[in-house]
C-alpha positions as CSV (number, residue, x, y, z in Angstrom):
1,M,26.3,1.3,-4.6
2,P,24.7,-0.4,-1.7
3,P,21.0,-1.0,-2.0
4,A,18.6,1.3,-0.1
5,G,17.9,-1.6,2.2
6,S,21.1,-1.2,4.1
7,A,20.3,2.5,5.0
8,Y,18.3,4.2,7.7
9,V,17.0,7.4,6.0
10,H,15.5,10.4,7.6
11,G,14.0,13.8,7.0
12,V,12.1,16.3,9.1
13,G,8.8,17.8,8.9
14,P,6.0,19.8,10.9
15,V,4.1,18.7,14.0
16,G,0.6,19.5,13.4
17,Y,0.6,19.0,9.4
18,Q,-2.2,17.0,8.1
19,N,-3.6,16.7,4.4
20,G,-1.8,19.8,3.4
21,A,-3.1,22.1,6.1
22,A,-1.8,23.0,9.5
23,C,-3.9,21.8,12.6
24,G,-5.3,24.1,15.0
25,A,-3.3,24.9,18.1
26,R,-5.5,22.9,20.3
27,W,-4.8,19.7,18.5
28,R,-1.7,17.8,17.4
29,C,-2.3,16.0,14.2
30,I,-1.6,12.3,14.0
31,W,-2.2,10.7,10.5
32,Q,0.2,12.9,8.6
33,P,3.1,12.7,10.9
34,P,6.1,15.0,10.9
35,A,8.2,14.2,7.9
36,Y,10.9,12.8,10.3
37,E,8.4,10.1,11.1
38,R,7.5,9.6,7.5
39,R,11.1,8.7,6.6
40,K,11.4,5.7,4.3
41,R,12.4,2.7,6.0
42,G,15.6,0.7,5.2
43,P,14.2,-2.7,4.2
44,G,12.7,-1.3,0.9
45,L,9.9,-2.9,-1.4
46,L,9.3,-6.3,-0.1
47,A,9.6,-5.3,3.5
48,I,6.2,-3.9,3.0
49,L,5.0,-7.5,3.2
50,A,7.4,-8.7,6.0
51,G,5.4,-10.7,8.3
52,L,2.3,-10.6,6.4
53,V,2.7,-14.2,5.1
54,G,6.3,-14.7,5.9
55,V,7.9,-12.8,3.1
56,A,11.5,-12.5,3.3
57,V,12.9,-9.2,4.2
58,V,14.2,-7.9,0.7
59,A,15.5,-4.7,-0.4
60,L,14.7,-3.0,-3.7
61,G,18.1,-3.7,-4.9
62,G,18.4,-7.3,-3.6
63,L,18.6,-9.4,-0.2
64,W,19.8,-7.6,2.8
65,L,23.4,-6.9,2.8
66,F,24.8,-6.9,6.3
67,A,27.4,-4.7,7.3
68,R,31.1,-5.3,6.5
69,D,33.4,-3.1,8.5
70,S,36.0,-1.5,6.4
71,R,37.9,-0.6,9.5
72,S,38.9,2.8,7.9
73,Y,37.4,5.8,9.7
74,P,38.3,9.5,9.9
75,S,40.3,10.5,12.9
76,R,38.0,13.3,13.6
77,W,34.4,14.3,12.9
78,D,33.6,16.6,10.1
79,A,33.9,20.1,11.6
80,R,30.1,21.1,10.9
81,V,28.9,17.8,12.4
82,A,31.4,17.6,15.4
83,P,29.2,19.9,17.8
84,I,26.1,17.9,16.9
85,A,27.8,14.7,17.5
86,A,28.9,15.9,21.0
87,R,25.6,16.8,21.9
88,V,24.0,13.6,20.8
89,E,26.5,11.7,23.0
90,V,25.1,13.6,26.0
91,L,21.4,13.3,25.1
92,R,21.8,9.5,24.3
93,G,24.0,8.6,27.3
94,L,26.4,6.7,24.9
95,R,29.9,7.7,23.6
96,F,30.8,7.3,20.0
97,K,33.6,4.7,19.5
98,H,35.0,6.6,16.5
99,P,33.9,9.3,14.1
100,V,32.3,8.2,10.8
101,R,32.7,9.8,7.4
102,I,30.1,12.4,6.4
103,T,29.4,12.5,2.6
104,Y,27.9,15.4,0.9
105,L,26.1,14.6,-2.4
106,S,24.4,16.5,-5.1
107,V,20.7,16.1,-5.1
108,P,20.8,13.7,-8.3
109,D,23.7,11.7,-6.8
110,F,21.8,11.5,-3.5
111,E,18.7,10.2,-5.0
112,R,20.6,7.8,-7.2
113,R,22.0,6.2,-4.2
114,L,18.5,5.7,-2.8
115,S,17.2,4.2,-6.0
116,T,17.4,0.8,-7.6
117,S,18.9,0.0,-11.1
118,P,16.7,-1.4,-13.8
119,A,18.8,-4.5,-13.7
120,D,18.2,-5.1,-10.0
121,L,14.6,-4.7,-10.4
122,K,14.5,-7.0,-13.3
123,K,16.2,-9.7,-11.1
124,Q,13.4,-9.1,-8.4
125,R,10.5,-8.9,-10.9
126,K,9.0,-12.3,-9.8
127,Q,9.1,-11.4,-6.1
128,I,7.7,-8.0,-6.8
129,D,4.7,-9.6,-8.9
130,E,4.1,-12.1,-6.1
131,A,4.2,-9.4,-3.4
132,T,1.8,-7.4,-5.4
133,G,-0.6,-10.2,-5.5
134,L,-0.3,-10.8,-1.7
135,L,-1.1,-7.2,-1.2
136,R,-4.3,-7.5,-3.6
137,A,-5.2,-10.7,-1.5
138,T,-5.4,-8.6,1.5
139,A,-7.4,-5.9,-0.4
140,L,-4.8,-3.2,0.4
141,I,-4.1,-2.3,-3.2
142,G,-6.1,-2.0,-6.5
143,A,-5.7,-3.8,-9.7
144,N,-3.3,-1.3,-11.4
145,V,-0.6,-0.6,-8.9
146,D,3.1,-0.7,-9.9
147,L,4.5,-1.6,-6.5
148,A,8.1,-1.0,-7.4
149,K,7.5,2.4,-8.9
150,E,5.4,3.5,-5.8
151,A,7.8,2.1,-3.3
152,E,10.7,4.0,-5.0
153,T,8.8,7.2,-5.2
154,T,8.1,7.0,-1.6
155,Q,11.8,6.0,-0.7
156,A,13.4,9.2,-2.0
157,A,10.6,11.7,-1.6
158,D,11.9,13.9,1.2
159,T,15.0,12.2,2.5
160,I,17.6,14.8,3.8
161,A,20.2,12.3,5.1
162,F,20.7,8.8,6.0
163,Y,23.1,6.5,7.9
164,D,24.3,3.6,5.7
165,F,25.3,0.8,8.1
166,D,27.0,-1.0,5.3
167,T,29.5,1.7,4.4
168,K,29.3,3.1,7.9
169,A,29.0,6.6,6.5
170,V,26.3,9.3,6.7
171,Y,25.1,10.8,3.5
172,V,23.7,14.4,3.2
173,R,21.5,15.8,0.5
174,G,23.2,18.9,-1.0
175,T,26.4,20.7,-0.2
176,A,25.0,24.0,1.1
177,A,25.5,25.4,4.6
178,F,23.6,23.6,7.2
179,T,20.0,24.8,8.1
180,V,18.4,24.0,11.4
181,E,16.5,21.4,9.5
182,T,19.7,19.6,8.4
183,R,21.2,19.8,11.9
184,V,18.2,18.2,13.5
185,T,18.1,15.6,10.9
186,L,21.9,14.8,11.7
187,A,21.1,14.4,15.4
188,H,18.8,11.7,14.3
189,E,21.2,10.0,11.9
190,L,24.1,10.2,14.5
191,T,21.9,8.4,17.0
192,H,21.8,5.5,14.4
193,V,25.6,5.7,14.3
194,L,25.6,5.3,18.2
195,Q,23.1,2.4,18.0
196,D,25.3,0.7,15.4
197,Q,28.5,1.0,17.2
198,H,27.1,-0.1,20.6
199,F,24.4,-2.7,19.5
200,N,25.4,-3.8,16.1
201,L,22.4,-2.9,13.9
202,P,23.1,-5.4,11.0
203,K,23.1,-8.2,13.8
204,L,19.9,-7.0,15.1
205,Q,18.3,-6.8,11.8
206,K,19.5,-10.2,10.9
207,R,18.2,-11.7,14.1
208,A,14.9,-10.0,13.5
209,A,14.6,-11.3,9.8
210,N,15.2,-14.8,11.2
211,S,12.7,-14.5,13.9
212,K,9.5,-16.7,13.7
213,S,7.4,-14.6,15.9
214,G,9.1,-11.1,15.7
215,S,9.1,-8.5,13.0
216,S,11.8,-6.5,11.4
217,D,9.4,-3.6,11.1
218,A,9.0,-3.8,15.0
219,L,12.6,-3.6,15.5
220,T,12.9,-0.7,12.9
221,A,10.2,1.1,15.2
222,L,12.4,0.7,18.1
223,I,15.5,2.0,16.2
224,E,13.8,4.8,14.7
225,G,11.6,5.7,17.7
226,D,14.8,6.2,19.8
227,A,16.4,8.4,17.2
228,V,13.4,10.4,17.1
229,R,13.5,10.9,20.9
230,I,17.1,12.2,20.6
231,Q,16.3,14.3,17.7
232,D,13.3,15.9,19.5
233,R,15.6,16.6,22.6
234,Y,18.1,18.2,20.4
235,L,15.5,20.4,18.7
236,G,14.2,21.3,22.1
237,E,17.5,22.9,23.1
238,Q,17.6,25.2,20.0
239,S,16.7,28.9,20.1
240,A,13.2,30.1,19.6
241,A,14.2,31.6,16.2
242,D,15.7,28.3,15.1
243,K,12.6,26.4,16.3
244,Q,10.5,28.7,14.2
245,A,12.8,28.4,11.1
246,Y,12.7,24.6,11.6
247,E,9.0,24.6,11.5
248,L,8.8,26.6,8.3
249,L,11.5,24.6,6.5
250,S,10.0,21.3,7.5
251,I,6.5,22.4,6.3
252,R,8.2,23.3,2.9
253,T,9.8,19.9,2.9
254,A,6.5,18.0,3.6
255,E,4.8,19.9,1.0
256,Q,7.3,19.1,-1.6
257,A,7.2,15.4,-0.7
258,N,3.4,15.5,-0.7
259,Q,3.5,16.7,-4.3
260,R,5.8,13.8,-5.3
261,T,3.9,11.2,-3.5
262,Q,0.3,12.4,-4.1
263,N,-0.5,9.4,-6.3
264,V,1.1,6.8,-4.2
265,P,-1.4,4.5,-2.6
266,A,-2.0,5.3,1.2
267,V,-1.1,1.8,2.2
268,V,2.4,2.0,0.6
269,E,3.1,5.3,2.4
270,T,1.7,3.9,5.6
271,Y,3.9,0.7,5.6
272,F,6.9,2.8,5.0
273,S,6.0,5.3,7.6
274,A,4.7,3.0,10.4
275,P,7.9,2.5,12.3
276,Y,8.4,6.2,12.4
277,I,4.7,6.8,13.4
278,F,4.4,4.2,16.1
279,G,8.0,3.7,17.2
280,P,8.2,7.1,19.1
281,Q,5.2,6.2,21.3
282,V,6.9,2.8,22.1
283,I,10.1,4.5,23.0
284,R,8.1,7.1,25.2
285,V,6.6,4.2,27.2
286,L,10.1,2.7,27.5
287,D,11.7,5.8,28.7
288,A,9.0,6.6,31.2
289,V,9.5,3.1,32.7
290,G,13.3,2.7,32.7
291,G,14.9,5.4,30.6
292,N,17.9,4.5,28.5
293,A,18.5,1.2,30.1
294,A,14.9,0.1,29.2
295,I,15.5,1.2,25.5
296,D,18.8,-0.5,25.3
297,A,17.2,-3.7,26.6
298,A,14.3,-3.5,24.1
299,L,16.8,-3.0,21.3
300,T,19.0,-5.9,22.1
301,G,16.4,-8.3,23.5
302,T,13.8,-10.6,21.9
303,T,12.5,-9.1,18.6
304,P,8.9,-7.8,19.3
305,S,6.1,-8.1,16.8
306,T,4.2,-5.2,15.3
307,R,1.6,-5.7,18.1
308,I,3.7,-2.9,19.7
309,Y,2.0,-0.6,17.0
310,L,-1.3,-1.4,18.7
311,D,-0.1,-1.8,22.2
312,P,3.2,0.1,23.0
313,T,3.6,-1.7,26.3
314,A,3.9,-5.1,24.4
315,V,7.7,-5.1,23.6
316,N,8.3,-8.2,25.7
317,D,5.2,-10.2,24.6
318,T,6.1,-13.3,22.7
319,P,3.1,-15.6,22.4
320,G,3.4,-18.9,20.7
321,L,2.2,-19.3,17.2
322,P,-0.4,-21.9,16.0
323,A,1.1,-24.6,13.7
324,L,1.5,-23.5,10.0
325,P,-1.9,-24.3,8.0
326,Q,-1.3,-27.0,5.6
327,L,-1.4,-26.7,1.7
328,Q,-4.2,-28.5,-0.1
329,D,-4.2,-30.4,-3.4
330,G,-3.2,-28.2,-6.4
331,E,-1.4,-25.6,-4.1
332,T,2.3,-24.9,-4.4
333,K,4.2,-22.9,-1.9
334,L,5.8,-19.7,-3.3
335,S,9.5,-20.4,-3.4
336,N,10.5,-16.9,-3.0
337,F,8.9,-16.7,0.3
338,S,9.2,-20.3,1.6
339,N,12.2,-19.9,4.0
340,N,10.2,-17.2,6.1
341,D,6.8,-18.5,6.7
342,D,5.9,-17.5,10.0
343,A,3.9,-14.9,12.0
344,F,1.0,-13.2,10.4
345,D,1.8,-9.6,11.1
346,H,-0.5,-7.8,13.7
347,F,-0.6,-4.5,11.8
348,T,-1.2,-5.9,8.5
349,L,-4.3,-7.7,9.9
350,Y,-5.5,-4.5,11.3
351,L,-4.9,-2.5,8.1
352,M,-6.5,-5.4,6.0
353,L,-9.7,-5.3,8.1
354,A,-9.8,-1.5,8.4
355,A,-9.7,-1.2,4.5
356,R,-12.9,-3.0,4.2
357,L,-14.8,-2.7,7.5
358,D,-15.3,0.2,9.9
359,R,-12.2,1.1,11.8
360,P,-13.3,0.7,15.4
361,T,-14.4,-2.9,14.6
362,A,-10.9,-3.5,12.8
363,L,-9.1,-2.2,16.0
364,L,-11.2,-4.3,18.2
365,A,-10.4,-7.4,16.1
366,A,-6.7,-6.6,16.2
367,D,-7.0,-6.4,19.9
368,A,-8.6,-9.7,20.1
369,Y,-5.8,-11.3,17.9
370,L,-3.1,-13.0,19.9
371,G,-1.0,-14.3,16.9
372,G,-1.1,-16.5,13.9
373,S,0.9,-18.3,11.3
374,A,0.6,-18.0,7.4
375,V,1.9,-19.6,4.3
376,S,1.9,-18.0,0.8
377,Y,1.1,-20.3,-2.2
378,S,0.1,-20.3,-5.8
379,R,-3.0,-22.1,-7.2
380,S,-3.5,-22.4,-10.9
381,G,-1.1,-19.4,-11.4
382,I,-3.0,-17.3,-8.7
383,T,-1.1,-15.9,-5.6
384,C,-2.7,-16.6,-2.3
385,F,-2.1,-17.0,1.4
386,R,-3.7,-19.1,4.1
387,A,-3.4,-18.2,7.8
388,A,-4.1,-19.8,11.1
389,F,-5.3,-17.1,13.7
390,V,-5.7,-17.4,17.6
391,G,-7.5,-15.0,19.8
392,V,-6.8,-14.1,23.3
393,N,-9.6,-16.2,24.5
394,D,-12.5,-18.4,23.2
395,K,-14.8,-15.2,22.9
396,S,-12.1,-13.5,20.8
397,D,-11.8,-16.6,18.6
398,A,-15.4,-16.3,17.9
399,F,-15.2,-12.5,17.1
400,L,-12.3,-13.0,14.8
401,R,-14.1,-15.7,12.9
402,S,-17.1,-13.4,12.5
403,V,-15.2,-10.4,11.5
404,L,-13.0,-12.3,8.9
405,A,-16.2,-13.8,7.4
406,R,-17.6,-10.3,6.9
407,W,-14.4,-9.2,5.5
408,S,-14.5,-12.0,2.9
409,R,-17.8,-10.9,1.5
410,G,-17.3,-9.5,-2.0
411,M,-13.8,-11.0,-2.3
412,P,-13.8,-13.4,-5.2
413,D,-11.8,-16.2,-3.5
414,S,-11.6,-15.8,0.2
415,G,-13.1,-17.2,3.4
416,V,-12.9,-18.9,6.7
417,E,-12.2,-22.6,6.6
418,S,-12.7,-23.7,10.1
419,S,-15.1,-23.4,12.8
420,G,-12.9,-24.2,15.8
421,T,-9.6,-23.0,17.1
422,P,-7.4,-21.8,15.3
423,V,-9.4,-19.9,12.9
424,V,-8.1,-20.8,9.4
425,F,-8.6,-18.3,6.7
426,H,-7.4,-18.1,3.1
427,S,-7.6,-15.4,0.5
428,C,-6.4,-15.1,-3.2
429,D,-5.4,-12.3,-5.5
430,P,-8.5,-11.0,-7.3
431,G,-6.3,-9.6,-10.1
432,R,-8.2,-7.1,-12.3
433,R,-11.1,-7.6,-10.2
434,A,-9.4,-6.0,-7.2
435,T,-10.9,-2.7,-5.9
436,T,-9.1,0.2,-5.0
437,P,-9.2,0.6,-1.2
438,N,-10.2,3.9,0.3
439,D,-7.2,6.0,1.2
440,A,-9.1,7.7,3.9
441,A,-9.9,4.4,5.5
442,I,-6.2,3.5,5.7
443,R,-5.3,7.0,7.2
444,E,-8.1,6.9,9.6
445,A,-7.0,3.5,10.9
446,T,-3.5,4.7,11.4
447,S,-4.8,7.8,13.2
448,L,-6.9,5.7,15.5
449,A,-4.2,3.2,16.4
450,V,-1.4,5.9,17.0
451,G,-3.8,8.2,18.8
452,R,-4.6,5.4,21.2
453,D,-0.9,4.6,21.8
454,A,-0.4,8.3,22.5
455,V,-3.1,7.9,25.2
456,T,-1.3,4.8,26.6
457,A,2.1,6.7,26.7
458,A,0.4,9.6,28.4
459,L,-0.9,7.3,31.1
460,V,2.3,5.4,31.6
461,S,4.1,8.9,31.9
462,A,1.6,9.7,34.7
463,H,2.8,6.5,36.5
464,V,0.0,4.3,35.7
465,P,1.4,0.6,35.4
466,S,2.0,-0.1,31.7
467,R,-0.6,-3.0,31.4
468,I,-3.3,-1.0,33.1
469,A,-2.5,1.9,31.0
470,A,-2.9,-0.1,27.8
471,C,-6.1,-1.7,28.9
472,A,-7.4,1.9,30.0
473,A,-6.5,3.3,26.5
474,R,-8.4,0.4,25.0
475,V,-11.5,1.2,26.9
476,L,-11.3,4.8,26.6
477,V,-11.1,4.7,22.8
478,Q,-14.4,3.0,22.8
479,L,-15.9,6.2,23.9
480,P,-17.5,7.8,20.8
481,S,-16.1,11.2,21.6
482,L,-12.4,10.3,22.0
483,R,-12.6,7.8,19.1
484,D,-14.1,10.3,16.7
485,E,-11.2,12.7,17.6
486,L,-8.7,10.1,17.0
487,L,-10.3,9.0,13.7
488,G,-10.0,12.5,12.6
489,G,-6.3,12.7,13.0
490,K,-6.3,14.4,16.4
491,T,-5.6,13.9,20.1
492,P,-6.5,16.4,22.9
493,A,-3.4,18.3,23.8
494,N,-4.4,18.3,27.5
495,A,-2.8,15.1,29.0
496,A,-4.2,15.8,32.4
497,D,-7.7,15.3,31.0
498,L,-6.7,12.0,29.5
499,V,-5.3,10.9,32.9
500,R,-8.4,11.8,34.7
501,Q,-10.6,10.0,32.1
502,G,-8.2,7.0,32.4
503,A,-8.7,6.7,36.1
504,A,-12.2,5.2,35.8
505,A,-11.1,2.9,32.9
506,A,-8.3,1.8,35.0
507,V,-10.7,0.5,37.7
508,A,-12.3,-1.7,35.1
509,C,-8.8,-2.9,33.8
510,R,-7.8,-3.8,37.3
511,R,-10.9,-5.9,37.7
512,S,-10.4,-7.7,34.6
513,T,-7.3,-8.1,32.1
514,F,-9.9,-8.6,29.4
515,A,-11.6,-5.2,29.8
516,G,-12.3,-3.6,26.5
517,L,-11.9,-6.7,24.5
518,P,-14.6,-8.6,22.5
């Protein structure tokens, strides 16, 4: 059985579903995204920390296994899947090079395929413990979190089907007749098959894992966002009755998943869900600018960072990183992560700040952050990290230094170590003294960021130049009325209103590329 890390998993859920209740017709809820956007990502447990302090991308079951082509494929598509595959080819503008096997599994067998054996977990125990310590050092989890258990609960909670690029097969939960929910899910998974056959997903993931400035999570966001785009187009072609059935089925799926994951810390769900939440907005921008060609170029080009979660126009941004901060006497680099010390993840910085500070300040600091390097280490048996941060300008450096100093207050061993550039900062695992973060703060932070991305995408779709659109969205979200709506998990349904509001903000952005920054 291949580890969960070799699969793209996917399910479906309702638009307008938040905290167990449907949103009003005037709003589209953002935080509790459709379950297809909450699908559990391929990399698994330790990918939660990929990019945080250079953690290697590790699956629950072990290191990434890159695809081996068995060169044994069916001569024709499964009869139930064939019409879906034919439509996905048209919608994506690519042709399948060959069919792949469709395997139907009982629910217990399906979930076993997504789970990790106790033996594999035992092998990864040291890494899991260190990863847990690093998350506590960022104040993103409390003292008594079983990271392996929570990640595995999240992994299988509402998965309907997945494409495994190791075995080159699609696996489907259950053997019953297809519902519209299953068909829409398969449109998503078959998009992954096309991506793999044309772009070699294992090769792209390996390159992303080895990137010093890019993020495997950001690549996953592009991959999943593209599949969500095709899935949504496929759903849009279904009958009114099927669309209604889809909504009802997906609400039920989401409710069942929520019951299973109700005790999972919000940050674990957020890390797993992030590529599915933010990726569609990035793809929407790319699609508006250049269609399939732009999306293909983004998938196969330089691996982006998770800055794309906060600015969906930033796919091609590759800023240089400051030098890795030096270890001090008595500090030992963590051996499990020593091969991947590189960029400090933009999204992690944002969540880390948002968990302890007000969300608008956290987002402003994340906007001010250009990039950083980090190293994870142990001191007297305690897990820590040290990072070197640089802002987009000198004023941003000063703002980051001030915000990090505020964040450190109340942490047992954390603080800013420099007065110049880069801003050097460290934090250590508080262990039993760790306080449980406010789940609502994590959800609000996600809502604010993805809501702003939706504003950016709306402006780009209205033919505003990408950089001006991103800047205008940054300015607009500082308006209390819009910001409060986004913090509540909502965004106005009327895109025309956003475009009109964005016009004035765009004027300021054309005058200064730093508009809306500290």
